[in-house]
C-alpha angles and dihedrals in degrees: 000000000000130000091268091053092049091050091051091048091049091050091049091051092048091049092051092046092050090048092050092046092051091048091049094049091047090051092049091048090051090048092051091048091049091051089051090055089055099040104033098045103147098030110113117225115233111251132179113238107196117175092255090055091058088049088056095043091061094055098099090044093052090050091051102036121149137173090256094066128095109273123227094260093056093041092053095040091056094046090238094162089066092045090050089054089049092059103031099122092150125124102202141051090244093054093043094050093045092050089053090049091049094053090053097044116082112204116227095190120066090208092071090052092049091052090049088051090054091053094045092051093046092057090045091053095041109050093171092060090042092054092046090056092045092051090054093047089049089055088052089054125158138319097227125239095350134051121247086244090061089059093043092050090052097051090100090066087071090062123202109331119199129196092208097099095046092046091052090049090051093047090054088070090069098063091038091054089047088051089063088076092050102039113000097191095050090044092053092045091050093049092049093048091048093048092049090049092048093049091048094051092040096070093051091053092042091055090055095053101037095086089059096050089083091060092044090050090052091050090050090051089047091055092047091048092048088053089058095041089057090056096053113096105245106157094181092052100059091124092050095046092049089052090052091050095048097048095039090057089055088059098049095101090059091057098053111106089349089140088085088067102026100044104130089217093056109132093354123126094228098148091239107138095209092051091048090053091049090050091055090048088054094048095047100038101026089227094156092047090053091049093044091055092050090047090049093051091049092047093051089056094046107040090122090058091053089048091052092050091050092049095046096046089043090052092057093049092045089055089053091049091052091053092049090047090054091052089053094056101099090179091059135243141225138209114254124249119215126211129185094234139076115272149080127236115185125170120195094343123178142178117260094224096056112092098204104019128190102229122223137184136203139178118196138151100180107043137273133256114199125200133178141108127292115289091015094118106267098124093042091052092050090051092046092056092041096049091047090050090051093046091049090061099036113034098012090235130115130189095228143079088251134001125182127173145136123265102272143178103235124219135167142189105192120112102033126156140193110279100225092174092059093036092240125146123228090258093055091048090049098049090048090052091050093046092055087059093050090047091052091053091049089055088064097255117144099241132200111190138181123203124184116198103348114232095348088162097076141055124292101252096047092039093057094043095047094039091054093054095042092050090048088054089051089061120081149099095296101032135068120187133196110192134177123203144166091211105100088187089073092063090064096039093050102034092117094049102040139041109237120228132162147185121225141190140202133224108229127173093343095312137096115243122195122198094188091217118144113236133189121253132026125309114273103176121094109197101148092094090041089058090056088055093049091052092055103257117167113283093232091057090052095048094047091048092052091048093050093047092050091048092053092047092052100039107020089233132102093211 
């Protein structure tokens, strides 16, 4: 064997060794990742949530929106973006988008929630099957900055793409090759000119389709993952696996010979001789352009199948995320109970974002009016009840020892702001938010609503008068309202319509101490003026304020 032969042999050995080392490291990395799925179940991976990511996360929800879902006002009032981040244990864009959709979609049939519970419990009791599904969803991964739906919605920008031109160019090779036997020189010249023309036009066409390769690659991974998900033994997911099988079969034509388009080495200067040859075949014969056009046509006719695959795979991963979220709740959780009557019964409920929560309970069938000073716990309590009500009808999980309610449509009017873009004051924004709740109740929906500081955007006299009538309207057979207010007058005006509760505080050693415990009845402490004193306000201001407050309490007049 000569020097050249030895060099070739050495290069071959190095190539094989490098390949084996890469395969070994990849296998070890997968093994470590698998072990982490077993051992770190409940530990949330750190993810970056830039604004554009949230825009992408809502894509599946926007495509499947309905009047029964949480509207933007309620979602934002309850801080649900942060809660979503708290429980986002998904590993793929499909799982992430479906989890977001789930949290915003209130179920009106208990049967759907009971089936979800079956799936959640199965994965909790069968860690091997759970990990198999997670490994597949991790392979599916993400689409990058944009959602797959962004790409699907933009397919029309490509227009109608025909293979006619490329096919004619390819067919021209036949007579030119035949011409070689008649006039070799002219035949060669013709072939060269045709190849140059094909290569020149190829790059223009390739530039047009390249942005869509990302979405096609995700769909190919989705089909591969669905293949594997069908094979995993999931006895409680027969309906889901059949749906995967049915819709995946509809997409089979898109997969055939897709390597011409989806080859990761396509157009890359990798140094691989085979890939280089395939690239020249693509450039000369436009094979990938022909296949892309057929894939595009098939995809346009089967977008609903892709959507069904995303939703079904996302459902399985969402069920896993719910189970992991439950395991992470160190303060415990319960399954909700549903009753066909108006009312809420919550025992030792807490908010999932509070590390060491003070738990509270309540039982009401006619609505609740909360009073108490700022920072005493009113808003947090409203959010605690609201989030538990939402979780009961979305992920069948409540942060409480017991939670019973009806199946409601949930609304809120809590953290509103001036709409400068629309030129609307806070008061206008607020009364519109309240009216949407009243309109929902008039439509016959069973409504659960949460209102923080009714009509805070107007003067005292009109606020109390209007608030009284609005809160009376938010009380009825199909509506249950939890409201917080600083206006003690409302507790008297609405004592027949609402149960009164309050939060209180104490002044100890020159400081205000809150216990955050819900108490029956209206607030009786008045520490607002006391706080002025603690912060060093002039003594005359304090004395005059006390005198004026006492005078109003005794006479009902400020003069």
